[in-house]
LOTORDO-879510 format. One line per 2 residues: for each residue x, y, z of N, C-alpha, C. Coordinates in Angstrom, 3 decimals. Each point is the difference from the previous one (the first is absolute). Example, Ala and Ser with C-alpha at 12.3 -4.5 7.8 and 13.67 -1.06 7.14 Angstrom:
13.190 -5.690 7.800 -0.890 1.190 0.000 0.900 1.200 0.000 ~ -0.350 1.050 -0.720 0.820 1.190 0.060 -0.770 1.090 0.730
END
This chain:
-56.937 -234.720 110.456 0.310 0.574 0.674 -0.206 1.586 0.021 ~ -0.113 0.318 -1.574 -0.077 1.080 0.081 -1.516 0.729 0.019
-1.052 -1.400 0.036 -1.960 0.585 0.319 0.135 -0.272 1.463 ~ 0.910 -0.533 0.456 -0.219 0.818 1.752 0.631 0.812 0.572
0.725 0.904 -0.807 0.397 1.259 0.510 -0.767 1.306 0.140 ~ -0.191 0.550 1.057 -1.294 0.813 0.259 0.703 0.801 -0.473
-1.333 1.144 -0.970 1.155 1.398 -0.702 -0.980 1.388 1.133 ~ 0.447 0.828 -0.337 -0.972 1.943 0.252 -0.541 -0.505 1.260
0.472 -0.517 0.842 -0.712 0.964 1.449 -0.738 -1.672 -0.037 ~ -0.674 -0.801 -0.501 -1.475 -0.894 0.149 0.013 -0.232 1.025
1.243 -0.583 0.386 0.382 -0.664 1.699 -0.423 0.317 1.073 ~ -0.190 1.181 -0.129 -0.469 0.802 0.832 -1.817 -0.485 0.530
-0.621 -0.263 -0.809 -0.962 -0.496 0.337 -0.489 -1.213 0.636 ~ 1.547 -1.120 -0.209 0.135 -0.987 0.709 -0.267 -0.135 1.784
-0.644 -1.261 0.950 -0.511 0.400 1.154 -0.855 -0.187 -0.041 ~ -0.805 0.528 1.142 -1.579 -0.489 1.034 0.261 1.813 0.113
-1.765 0.020 -0.501 -0.382 1.044 0.099 -1.939 0.397 1.047 ~ 0.384 0.383 0.701 -1.543 0.249 1.053 -0.894 1.472 -1.275
-1.060 -0.428 -0.523 -0.799 1.543 -0.854 -1.285 0.199 1.006 ~ -0.428 0.918 0.037 -0.893 0.352 -0.256 -0.941 0.662 -0.723
-1.123 0.223 -0.377 -0.658 0.106 -1.282 -1.135 1.456 0.523 ~ 0.128 1.011 -0.343 -1.231 0.660 0.379 -1.248 -0.022 -0.423
-1.075 0.095 1.172 -1.321 -0.493 -0.139 -0.471 -1.505 -0.539 ~ 1.055 -0.526 0.381 -0.210 -1.889 -0.549 -1.061 -0.031 0.685
-0.692 -0.713 -0.223 -1.862 -0.356 0.253 0.165 -0.778 1.344 ~ 0.542 -0.520 0.155 0.239 -0.890 1.221 0.847 0.436 1.063
0.729 0.898 -0.477 1.232 0.443 1.738 1.051 -0.826 -0.604 ~ 0.516 -0.698 -0.697 0.789 -0.889 -0.302 1.001 0.328 -0.482
1.261 -0.505 0.691 1.692 0.372 -0.229 0.367 -1.495 -0.576 ~ 0.910 0.572 -1.126 0.335 -1.146 -0.775 1.357 -0.674 -0.145
0.796 -0.910 -0.449 1.397 0.245 0.585 -0.031 -0.713 -1.527 ~ 1.687 -0.049 -0.577 0.774 0.118 -1.118 0.936 -0.842 0.428
0.595 -0.823 -1.193 1.523 -1.095 0.151 0.547 0.485 -1.235 ~ 1.433 0.379 -0.291 0.400 0.164 -1.218 1.072 -0.468 0.291
0.531 -0.891 -1.325 1.672 -0.717 -0.470 0.238 0.430 -1.091 ~ 1.174 -0.342 -0.117 0.571 0.601 -1.585 -0.623 0.689 -0.903
-0.047 1.075 0.917 -0.595 1.441 -1.015 1.163 -0.148 -0.344 ~ -0.796 0.309 -2.325 0.600 0.412 -0.617 1.278 -1.134 -0.624
-0.254 -1.038 0.519 0.402 -1.633 -0.664 -1.093 -0.895 -0.574 ~ 0.612 -0.564 -1.223 -1.096 -1.259 0.329 -0.677 -0.916 0.507
1.299 0.420 1.250 -0.617 -0.730 1.404 -1.672 0.582 0.414 ~ 0.046 1.557 0.215 -1.037 0.420 0.825 -1.205 -0.852 0.025
-0.395 -0.117 0.937 -1.192 -0.212 1.403 -0.316 0.705 0.604 ~ -1.412 -0.170 -0.013 -0.507 0.881 1.554 -1.221 -1.350 0.464
-0.168 1.042 1.330 -1.136 -0.708 0.565 -0.985 1.068 0.738 ~ -1.497 -0.396 -0.425 -1.177 0.923 1.025 -0.754 -0.503 0.561
-0.426 1.284 1.474 -1.087 -0.203 0.344 -0.877 1.152 -0.251 ~ -0.971 0.072 -0.452 -0.769 1.452 -0.231 -1.244 -0.623 -0.632
-0.442 1.403 -0.264 -1.819 -0.270 -0.548 0.327 -0.445 -1.169 ~ -1.310 -0.777 -0.735 -0.823 -0.270 0.565 -0.288 -1.004 1.261
1.610 -1.025 -0.413 -0.304 -1.727 0.564 0.812 0.429 1.281 ~ 0.395 -0.714 1.498 -0.039 0.002 1.236 1.577 -1.068 0.000
-0.095 -0.622 -0.783 1.358 -1.173 -0.110 1.342 0.510 -0.741 ~ 0.858 -0.243 0.690 1.238 -0.003 -0.251 0.481 -0.910 -1.546
0.043 1.584 -0.646 -0.033 -0.449 -2.049 1.403 -0.328 -0.685 ~ 0.314 -0.859 -0.587 1.280 0.206 -0.901 -0.829 0.820 -1.188
0.938 1.118 -0.675 -0.496 0.992 -0.771 0.304 -0.819 -1.076 ~ -1.223 -0.240 -0.642 0.132 -0.173 -1.284 1.334 0.577 -1.365
-0.514 1.410 0.302 0.653 0.817 -1.088 0.859 1.229 0.996 ~ 0.656 -0.226 -0.163 1.759 1.668 0.383 0.061 0.229 -1.111
0.973 1.528 -0.367 0.864 0.032 -0.517 0.336 1.705 0.599 ~ 0.511 0.729 -0.797 0.639 1.240 0.452 -0.211 0.256 -1.369
-0.373 1.364 -0.049 -0.446 0.501 -1.357 0.559 1.711 0.332 ~ 0.552 0.607 -0.910 0.152 1.351 0.338 0.356 0.499 0.968
1.101 -0.978 0.765 0.118 0.544 1.360 -1.258 -0.387 1.316 ~ -1.064 -0.287 -0.937 -1.162 -0.502 1.764 -0.041 -1.616 -0.597
-0.137 -0.120 1.208 -0.683 -1.311 0.801 -1.271 -0.190 -0.623 ~ -0.412 -1.475 -0.843 -1.006 -0.113 -0.519 -0.888 -1.569 0.565
-0.803 -0.546 0.567 -0.298 -1.191 0.420 -1.428 0.169 -0.383 ~ -0.738 -1.248 -0.779 -1.362 -0.228 -0.172 -0.667 -1.202 0.308
-1.075 0.091 0.645 -0.797 -1.570 0.307 -1.433 0.472 -0.921 ~ -0.493 -1.267 -0.087 -0.684 -0.393 -1.138 -1.243 -0.483 1.486
-0.852 0.686 0.186 -0.882 -0.699 1.073 -1.437 0.886 -0.228 ~ -1.055 -0.684 0.849 -1.330 0.011 0.636 -0.554 1.461 0.514
0.715 1.425 -0.884 -0.054 1.051 0.688 -1.303 0.532 0.439 ~ -1.088 -0.590 -0.543 -0.997 0.548 -0.022 -1.193 -1.279 0.623
-0.857 0.175 0.353 -1.118 -1.402 0.462 -0.327 0.050 -1.643 ~ -0.348 -1.449 0.028 -0.460 -0.226 -1.045 0.112 -0.045 -1.532
1.252 0.657 -0.029 0.250 0.707 -1.415 1.116 -1.324 -0.244 ~ 0.856 0.134 -1.214 1.213 -0.530 -0.711 0.889 0.350 0.713
1.126 -0.766 0.429 1.012 0.703 0.258 1.209 1.422 -0.367 ~ 0.028 0.758 0.330 0.555 1.325 -0.906 1.546 -0.592 0.273
0.766 1.073 -0.227 1.710 0.383 0.094 -0.359 1.016 1.042 ~ 1.126 -0.331 0.933 -0.092 1.299 1.216 2.136 -0.232 -0.183
-0.252 1.564 -0.239 1.754 0.979 0.032 0.426 0.558 0.957 ~ 1.193 -0.509 0.319 0.360 0.748 1.028 1.043 0.960 -0.092
0.145 0.780 -0.276 1.316 0.742 -0.344 0.438 1.140 1.265 ~ 1.300 -0.546 -0.257 0.842 0.966 1.404 1.740 0.587 -0.559
-0.043 1.523 0.802 1.332 -0.040 -0.268 0.641 0.745 0.822 ~ 1.626 -0.115 0.076 0.341 0.561 0.979 0.384 1.389 0.508
-0.398 0.837 0.736 0.575 1.125 0.990 -0.117 0.652 1.381 ~ 1.383 0.285 0.153 0.362 -0.233 0.803 0.240 -1.025 1.798
0.601 -1.271 -1.355 -0.113 -1.315 1.359 -1.010 -0.681 -0.357 ~ -1.757 0.855 -0.514 -1.065 -0.691 0.334 -0.806 -0.374 -1.421
-0.813 -1.106 0.126 -0.978 -0.113 -1.108 -1.022 1.243 -0.006 ~ -0.504 0.612 -1.359 -0.886 -0.036 -0.601 -0.563 -0.048 -0.742
-1.661 -0.779 0.079 -0.237 -1.030 -0.901 -1.684 0.749 -0.173 ~ -0.580 -1.086 -1.120 -0.947 -0.422 -0.434 -0.623 -1.161 -0.242
-1.570 0.090 0.367 -0.464 -1.189 -0.561 -1.488 0.033 -0.611 ~ -0.145 -0.241 -1.403 -0.888 -0.259 -0.437 -0.535 -1.068 -0.725
-1.237 0.010 -0.207 -0.113 -1.193 -0.627 -0.813 0.244 -1.470 ~ 0.504 -0.313 -1.189 -0.514 0.140 -1.165 -1.377 0.156 -0.017
-0.402 1.043 -0.905 -1.190 0.334 -0.593 -0.687 0.660 1.241 ~ 0.220 -0.042 0.977 -0.323 0.415 1.247 0.465 1.201 1.047
-0.300 1.230 -0.997 0.770 1.191 0.925 -0.534 0.224 1.180 ~ -0.791 -0.571 0.673 -0.778 0.645 1.052 0.980 -1.418 1.162
0.491 -0.845 -0.002 0.715 -0.702 0.824 1.630 0.425 0.255 ~ 0.257 1.018 -0.786 1.125 1.185 0.121 0.234 -0.035 1.617
1.068 -0.364 0.330 1.039 -0.047 1.754 1.502 1.202 -0.520 ~ 0.042 0.028 0.980 1.681 0.662 0.049 -0.163 -0.654 1.169
2.118 -0.295 0.127 0.558 -0.617 0.592 1.653 0.118 0.862 ~ -0.034 0.646 1.512 1.316 -0.249 0.046 0.687 -0.906 0.661
1.127 -0.351 -0.286 0.567 -1.287 0.761 1.674 0.037 0.920 ~ 0.534 -0.421 0.466 1.239 0.586 1.143 0.121 -1.726 -0.071
1.552 0.025 0.568 0.403 -1.537 -0.321 0.106 -0.390 1.339 ~ -0.269 -1.407 -0.178 -0.827 -0.925 1.695 1.075 0.267 1.125
-0.137 0.137 1.180 1.706 0.715 0.919 -0.203 -1.898 0.113 ~ 2.135 0.164 0.790 -0.144 -0.768 0.435 -0.166 -0.190 1.940
-0.676 -1.048 -0.067 -0.450 -0.035 1.668 0.956 -1.320 0.698 ~ 1.096 0.841 1.132 0.929 -0.602 0.193 -0.584 -1.011 1.272
-1.034 0.185 1.326 -0.387 -0.301 0.444 -0.161 -1.682 -0.388 ~ 0.713 -0.954 1.079 -0.168 -1.118 -0.263 -0.601 -0.767 0.916
-0.812 -1.454 0.150 -0.757 -0.418 1.137 0.681 -1.207 0.604 ~ 1.061 1.162 0.713 1.534 -0.659 0.357 -0.213 -0.863 1.386
-1.126 -0.103 0.692 -0.387 -0.425 0.991 -0.194 1.345 1.302 ~ 0.925 1.288 -0.050 0.607 0.785 1.204 -1.813 0.430 0.169
-0.379 0.421 -0.938 -1.371 0.755 0.354 -0.878 -0.340 1.165 ~ -0.509 1.203 0.357 -0.409 -0.145 1.337 -2.102 0.570 -0.048
-0.217 -0.934 0.961 -1.627 1.014 -0.202 -0.509 0.711 0.688 ~ -0.444 1.156 -0.547 -0.689 1.277 -0.088 -1.023 -0.094 1.339
-0.800 0.614 -0.150 -1.374 0.483 0.702 -1.184 -0.570 -1.217 ~ -0.521 -1.105 0.417 -0.792 -0.025 -1.157 -1.606 0.278 -0.504
-0.418 0.743 -1.088 -0.781 0.519 0.009 -0.856 -0.282 -0.791 ~ -1.655 0.254 0.549 -0.941 -0.927 -0.832 -0.629 1.153 -0.491
-0.345 -0.549 -1.108 0.001 0.871 -1.278 -2.020 -0.483 0.502 ~ -0.425 -1.157 0.078 -1.553 0.123 -0.532 -0.567 0.081 1.581
-0.689 0.479 0.749 -0.711 0.139 1.076 -1.515 -0.899 0.353 ~ -0.061 -0.577 -0.965 -1.279 -0.779 0.215 -1.082 0.500 -0.158
-0.327 1.279 0.073 -0.861 1.089 -0.122 -0.300 0.636 -0.946 ~ 0.889 1.075 -0.582 -0.006 1.205 -0.808 1.026 -0.634 -1.520
0.186 1.273 -0.643 1.061 -0.053 -1.346 0.334 0.973 0.285 ~ 0.683 0.354 1.102 0.642 1.100 0.870 1.072 -0.554 -1.053
1.106 0.670 -0.322 1.422 -0.074 -0.151 -0.154 -0.678 -1.726 ~ -1.052 -0.075 -0.517 0.140 -0.469 -1.111 -0.426 1.018 -1.542
0.583 0.144 -1.145 -0.912 0.820 -1.264 0.527 -0.932 -1.141 ~ -1.079 0.667 -0.603 0.021 -0.649 -1.600 1.267 0.579 -0.879
0.837 -1.053 -0.624 0.860 0.241 -0.461 0.157 0.812 -1.405 ~ -1.631 0.250 -0.411 -0.538 1.123 -0.599 0.175 1.359 0.598
0.623 0.901 0.195 0.562 1.245 0.281 -1.618 0.066 -0.057 ~ -0.518 0.561 1.255 -1.301 0.604 -0.262 -1.160 -0.840 0.392
0.243 -1.529 -0.398 -0.967 -0.624 -0.457 -0.520 -0.294 1.463 ~ -1.588 -0.703 -0.498 -0.260 -0.790 1.875 0.140 -1.155 -0.226
0.383 0.012 1.606 0.044 -1.415 1.100 -1.982 -1.075 -0.760 ~ 0.838 -0.725 -1.200 -1.073 -0.888 0.193 0.219 -2.133 0.821
0.343 0.698 0.896 0.495 -0.975 0.683 -1.421 0.090 1.116 ~ 0.155 -0.967 1.181 -1.268 0.080 1.404 0.820 -0.390 0.340
-0.251 -0.019 1.801 0.059 -1.038 1.291 -1.694 -0.835 0.519 ~ 0.221 -0.982 -0.272 -1.382 -0.726 0.141 0.693 -0.843 1.691
-0.692 -0.736 0.980 -0.090 -0.671 0.782 1.898 -0.066 0.091 ~ 0.776 1.556 0.481 1.390 0.071 0.321 0.503 -1.096 -1.116
-0.254 0.307 -1.523 0.804 -0.604 -0.947 0.172 1.183 -0.831 ~ 0.936 0.311 -0.771 0.550 1.241 -1.084 -0.244 -1.351 -1.193
-0.885 0.967 -1.084 -1.063 -0.540 -0.969 0.128 0.745 -1.029 ~ 0.304 -0.732 -1.717 -0.749 0.919 -0.681 -0.999 -0.180 -0.888
-0.662 1.304 -0.802 -0.841 -0.649 -0.643 0.309 -0.091 -1.433 ~ -0.642 -0.181 -0.513 0.225 -0.497 -1.678 0.676 0.733 -0.543
1.939 -0.377 -0.793 -0.013 0.527 -0.666 1.122 1.175 0.308 ~ 0.000 0.313 2.213 -0.065 0.888 0.107 1.462 0.520 -0.514
0.500 1.081 0.193 1.361 0.947 -0.208 0.966 -0.800 0.876 ~ 1.309 0.344 0.116 1.022 -0.853 0.890 -0.145 1.045 0.935
0.736 -0.143 1.599 -0.333 0.909 0.778 1.635 0.205 0.619 ~ 0.283 1.083 0.222 1.452 0.020 0.918 -0.318 0.764 1.154
1.138 -0.592 0.506 0.075 0.414 1.770 0.835 1.206 0.265 ~ -0.062 1.008 0.779 0.430 1.219 -0.026 1.062 -0.037 0.888
0.642 -0.887 0.973 1.083 -0.004 0.400 0.949 -0.989 -1.306 ~ 0.789 0.600 0.622 1.549 -0.904 -1.720 0.944 -0.510 0.803
0.490 -0.837 -0.164 1.126 -0.931 0.413 1.180 -0.433 -0.846 ~ 0.831 -0.453 1.050 1.633 -0.070 -1.381 0.040 -1.848 0.424
1.009 -0.512 0.436 -0.472 -0.892 1.053 -0.286 -0.854 0.395 ~ -0.705 -0.992 0.406 -1.674 -0.751 0.685 -0.094 -1.184 0.052
-0.548 0.074 0.728 -0.590 -1.823 -0.049 -1.379 0.663 0.255 ~ -0.772 -0.755 -0.766 -1.044 0.674 -0.447 -1.312 -2.314 0.288
-1.024 0.414 0.876 -0.795 -0.519 0.153 -1.481 -0.428 -0.276 ~ -0.294 -1.281 -0.914 -1.775 0.899 -0.677 -0.501 -1.257 0.486
-1.337 -0.167 0.390 -0.755 -0.890 -0.203 -1.343 0.319 -0.559 ~ -0.131 -0.386 -1.116 -0.842 0.134 -1.575 -0.731 -1.500 -0.050
-0.881 0.276 -0.367 -0.986 -1.071 -0.658 -0.523 0.526 -1.372 ~ 0.119 -0.878 -0.453 -0.480 0.179 -2.345 -1.076 -1.162 -0.331
-0.759 0.699 -0.629 -1.452 -0.862 -0.895 0.821 -1.078 -1.097 ~ -0.746 -0.603 -0.015 -0.071 -1.344 -1.279 0.679 1.002 -0.995
0.694 -0.306 -0.836 0.698 0.357 -1.566 0.500 1.883 0.491 ~ -0.016 0.161 1.027 0.400 1.054 -0.151 1.098 0.360 0.736
0.752 1.617 -0.177 1.115 0.163 0.346 0.657 1.259 -0.040 ~ 0.882 0.479 1.237 0.314 1.214 0.602 1.605 0.146 -0.476
0.740 0.876 0.997 1.081 0.956 -0.206 0.319 0.175 1.561 ~ 1.481 0.151 0.478 -0.031 0.880 0.747 1.506 0.935 -0.740
0.425 1.473 -0.126 0.555 0.526 -0.462 1.333 0.234 0.962 ~ 0.618 -0.379 0.249 1.248 0.639 0.571 0.739 1.162 0.157
0.225 0.795 0.813 0.275 1.597 -0.640 -1.045 0.372 -0.806 ~ -1.134 -0.173 -0.568 -0.732 0.088 -1.602 0.456 -0.227 -0.994
1.164 -1.103 -0.212 0.994 0.190 -0.488 -0.477 -1.624 -1.015 ~ 0.349 -1.030 1.311 0.079 -1.318 -0.305 -1.244 -0.900 0.156
-0.073 -0.588 -0.740 -1.491 -1.125 0.695 0.084 -1.302 0.495 ~ -0.008 -0.135 0.926 -0.836 -1.716 0.905 -0.838 -0.252 -1.035
-0.320 -1.162 -0.875 -1.300 -0.106 -0.105 -0.666 -0.782 0.775 ~ -1.416 0.418 -0.063 -1.112 -0.901 0.524 -1.087 -0.838 -0.795
-0.312 -1.269 0.396 0.114 -0.856 -1.536 -0.974 -1.414 0.737 ~ -1.388 0.141 -0.544 -0.472 -1.434 0.643 0.699 -1.004 -1.388
1.026 -0.813 0.766 0.060 -0.919 -0.785 0.581 -1.453 0.939 ~ -0.346 -0.251 0.622 -0.093 -0.984 1.089 0.335 -1.460 -0.908
0.945 -0.561 -0.312 0.305 -1.019 -0.995 1.099 0.167 -0.878 ~ -0.204 0.870 -0.159 0.774 0.170 -1.323 1.408 0.348 -0.380
0.496 -0.118 -0.765 1.369 -0.139 0.060 0.878 1.817 0.057 ~ 0.649 0.187 0.394 0.939 1.778 -0.156 0.723 0.318 -0.774
-0.689 1.360 -0.200 0.558 0.561 -1.441 0.393 1.464 0.472 ~ 0.253 0.742 -1.177 0.347 1.158 0.659 -1.474 0.901 0.475
-1.293 -0.782 -0.101 -1.102 1.101 0.244 -1.222 -0.673 1.244 ~ 0.512 -1.020 0.417 -0.186 -0.869 1.061 0.067 0.505 1.114
-1.069 -0.760 1.186 0.459 1.062 1.013 1.170 0.198 0.590 ~ 0.587 0.910 0.809 0.484 0.556 0.624 1.669 0.187 -0.741
-0.302 -0.109 -1.252 1.189 0.678 -1.005 0.046 1.302 -0.053 ~ 1.425 0.691 0.268 -0.278 0.624 -0.510 0.312 0.528 -1.738
-1.388 0.922 -0.021 -1.070 0.028 -1.694 1.202 -0.476 -1.024 ~ 0.030 -0.656 -0.830 0.496 -0.364 -1.034 1.454 0.073 -0.233
0.408 0.251 1.536 1.639 0.248 -0.131 0.745 -1.416 1.066 ~ -0.516 -0.569 1.052 0.184 -0.754 1.160 -0.452 -1.233 -0.331
0.010 -1.280 -0.357 -0.987 -1.128 0.121 0.074 -0.913 1.611 ~ -1.014 -0.177 0.745 0.289 -0.588 1.330 0.380 -1.065 -0.384
0.988 -0.980 1.240 0.798 -1.136 -0.005 -1.428 -0.738 -0.286 ~ -1.355 -0.127 0.608 -0.373 -0.713 0.353 -1.835 0.875 -0.034
-1.141 -1.079 -0.007 -0.799 0.069 0.076 -0.695 0.197 1.788 ~ -0.673 1.101 0.023 -0.216 -0.048 1.974 -1.132 0.151 0.077
-0.877 0.608 -0.983 -1.251 0.117 0.335 -1.105 -0.688 0.982 ~ -0.789 0.565 0.328 -1.394 -0.708 0.124 -0.648 0.085 -0.780
-1.838 -0.883 0.355 -0.432 0.344 -1.034 -0.960 1.315 0.168 ~ -0.659 0.654 -1.112 -0.337 0.683 -0.098 -2.018 -0.180 1.536
0.574 1.636 0.951 -1.251 0.285 0.521 0.529 -0.044 1.219 ~ 1.231 -1.025 0.202 0.978 -0.003 1.237 0.962 1.341 0.633
-0.021 0.390 1.119 1.621 1.407 -0.094 1.050 -0.689 0.107 ~ -0.058 0.822 -0.716 2.120 -0.661 0.150 0.825 1.206 -0.052
1.424 -0.335 0.566 0.950 1.054 0.384 1.356 0.357 -0.727 ~ -0.128 1.271 -0.212 1.832 0.472 -0.157 0.596 0.424 0.473
1.671 -0.213 -0.105 0.797 0.405 1.144 0.664 0.183 -0.901 ~ 0.428 1.642 -0.372 1.012 -0.090 -1.063 0.813 1.126 0.482
1.346 0.118 -0.876 1.124 0.705 0.412 0.427 0.823 -0.676 ~ 0.091 1.267 -0.231 1.226 0.444 -1.196 0.880 1.122 0.950
1.493 -0.239 -0.729 0.809 0.590 0.292 0.694 0.500 -1.290 ~ -0.156 1.101 -0.381 0.840 0.697 -0.892 -0.888 -0.597 -1.376
0.833 -0.988 -0.802 -0.924 -0.829 -0.988 -0.559 -1.036 0.180 ~ 1.237 -0.812 1.633 -0.699 -1.402 0.136 -1.373 -0.535 0.482
-0.939 -0.778 -0.410 -0.731 -0.319 0.522 -0.593 -1.163 0.547 ~ -0.464 -0.130 0.774 -0.142 -1.712 0.918 -1.295 0.219 -0.282
-0.627 -1.417 -0.540 -2.183 0.243 0.632 0.336 -1.562 0.647 ~ -0.669 0.024 0.980 -0.354 -1.179 0.769 -1.992 -0.399 0.158
-0.399 -0.875 -0.933 -1.277 0.113 0.105 -0.277 -1.042 0.570 ~ -1.371 -0.120 0.932 -0.373 -1.010 1.028 1.088 -0.495 0.570
1.218 0.463 0.078 0.820 -0.212 1.083 1.611 -1.146 -0.927 ~ -0.706 0.242 -1.106 0.818 -0.414 -0.628 1.062 1.037 -1.181
1.553 -0.204 0.100 0.538 1.077 -0.775 0.315 -0.509 -1.699 ~ -0.609 0.878 -0.274 -0.383 -0.399 -1.471 1.387 0.879 -0.697
0.362 1.187 -0.006 0.566 0.730 -0.375 1.360 0.323 1.050 ~ 1.122 -0.238 -0.491 0.475 0.222 0.688 1.608 0.253 0.100
0.011 1.152 0.402 0.734 1.722 -0.109 0.227 -0.127 -1.871 ~ -0.609 0.349 -0.715 -0.216 -0.210 -1.023 0.550 1.797 -0.315
0.422 0.428 -0.910 0.271 1.542 -0.566 -0.979 0.139 -1.144 ~ -1.256 1.041 0.322 -0.339 0.401 -0.726 0.023 1.425 -0.633
0.411 -0.455 -1.285 0.648 1.143 -1.780 -0.732 1.015 0.301 ~ -1.274 0.331 0.150 -0.705 1.054 -0.554 -1.361 0.309 0.370
-0.239 0.807 -0.536 -1.673 0.669 0.045 -1.203 -1.891 -0.580 ~ -0.651 -0.294 0.700 -1.567 -0.435 -0.716 -1.192 0.838 -0.088
-0.561 -0.622 -0.610 -1.533 0.151 -0.244 -0.776 1.302 0.624 ~ 0.002 0.110 1.394 -0.386 0.391 0.959 1.119 1.408 0.546
0.632 -0.261 -0.812 0.795 1.505 0.410 -0.493 1.381 -0.150 ~ -0.146 0.310 0.648 -0.303 1.848 -0.066 0.713 1.008 0.391
1.451 -0.426 0.568 0.852 0.733 0.601 1.518 -0.311 -0.481 ~ 0.503 0.696 -0.783 0.848 -0.763 -0.787 1.682 0.869 0.995
-0.342 0.603 0.640 1.322 0.409 1.341 0.086 -1.041 0.969 ~ 0.742 -1.317 -1.472 0.958 -1.022 1.528 0.859 0.294 0.880
0.533 0.900 0.026 1.390 0.460 0.945 -1.024 0.691 1.706 ~ -1.042 0.386 -0.129 -0.975 0.203 0.673 -1.235 -0.666 0.679
-0.131 -0.165 1.418 -1.397 -0.655 0.473 -1.193 0.496 -0.718 ~ -1.253 -1.103 0.229 -0.997 -0.090 -0.808 -0.964 -0.998 0.919
-1.532 0.585 -0.346 -0.935 -0.755 0.493 0.102 -1.351 -0.268 ~ -1.075 -0.549 0.752 -0.557 -1.286 -0.322 -1.137 0.340 -0.697
-0.664 -0.657 -1.110 -1.195 0.152 -1.306 -0.004 -1.663 0.155 ~ -1.620 0.160 -0.568 -0.885 -1.362 0.397 -0.796 -0.059 -1.381
-0.093 -0.791 -0.667 -0.450 0.194 -1.635 -1.972 -0.617 0.994 ~ -0.080 0.304 -1.538 -1.671 0.158 0.295 -0.910 -0.531 -0.814
0.092 -0.144 -1.613 -0.255 -0.127 -1.135 -0.253 -1.088 -0.356 ~ 0.397 -0.618 0.484 0.265 -1.734 -0.872 -0.822 -1.124 0.588
-1.128 0.732 0.853 -0.791 -1.640 1.082 0.285 0.967 1.199 ~ -1.062 -0.852 0.969 -0.183 -0.008 1.150 1.151 -0.166 0.722
0.460 0.655 1.188 1.098 -0.345 1.118 -0.653 0.861 1.320 ~ 0.245 -1.192 0.931 0.563 1.039 1.577 0.769 -0.210 0.727
0.044 1.250 0.811 1.396 -0.036 0.838 -0.143 0.363 1.157 ~ 0.152 -1.104 1.008 0.114 0.540 0.941 0.590 0.372 1.243
1.451 0.185 -0.279 1.032 0.232 0.503 1.110 0.319 -0.875 ~ 0.459 1.124 0.173 0.811 0.712 -0.752 1.056 1.067 1.376
1.455 -0.786 -0.040 1.133 0.696 0.700 1.198 -0.051 -0.467 ~ 0.185 1.291 -0.047 1.674 0.054 -0.623 1.327 0.205 1.538
0.870 -0.887 -0.284 0.709 0.649 0.974 1.553 0.185 -0.535 ~ -0.052 1.424 0.168 1.317 0.504 -0.560 1.215 -0.776 0.845
1.345 0.052 -1.556 1.091 -0.929 0.814 1.287 1.163 0.176 ~ 0.648 0.305 0.659 0.752 0.255 0.526 1.668 -0.049 0.187
0.415 0.280 -0.140 2.196 0.118 0.355 -0.472 0.241 1.406
END
């Protein structure tokens, strides 16, 4: 029991944190969860560079009043795994931290973190549809920008379809939304995948996975967080539809008319996140660097009381 006692304010690190790194190459937000800080049962989970999925932290500790967690990953393409070291201190209720890859000072980043907010809105059946907003006009890229600040739009419109170029940076809508229903019509090529970011924070995966057993990375999943109940995907090259509802943290995903996620809680940010302010409206984002994808309809219907 003594080993389970928390000492020296270490318990202040416990909880869920939304992190934002300065000059992060892909402009991504990160997510951290800490439990049992200062005890022998201390654990952590993390979403952040360079990986994308939700990972259990293999090494985490409190050292001299500092939170330290470590991953060994392939931080440099084509090179052996390196040791990525994250350090953070509490200052005014927020985290102030650094990230370094051992032996590679060029990878140094600084980050800040604030506690993930409690979102009180729930999908209780009392929300009403507002005025639909068409995010794609079928003719232009109006209303979209690169997720990389000041970066070029690496998407195009052909024959009334929104298409990505090879390895295109994600795009985000200029309009932001809170609670809404999203209708998307899309087509994906063989072995390709993409994603739709809700409020720029939670990715609903697009994946060419016809006939595959569902998991946290298959079509319609909330990426690495919520597994679809069934695989409702169509074969590559066929048009498919999403009808997605997000109210607070409650998500429902209907794929090709089949409910595959029914009012499940999204715990926190996913890999596509670029906006860590979970208690504020955010954009719709589209992933473009994982293979060819086409969109012909993107409609947001705000939900109001």
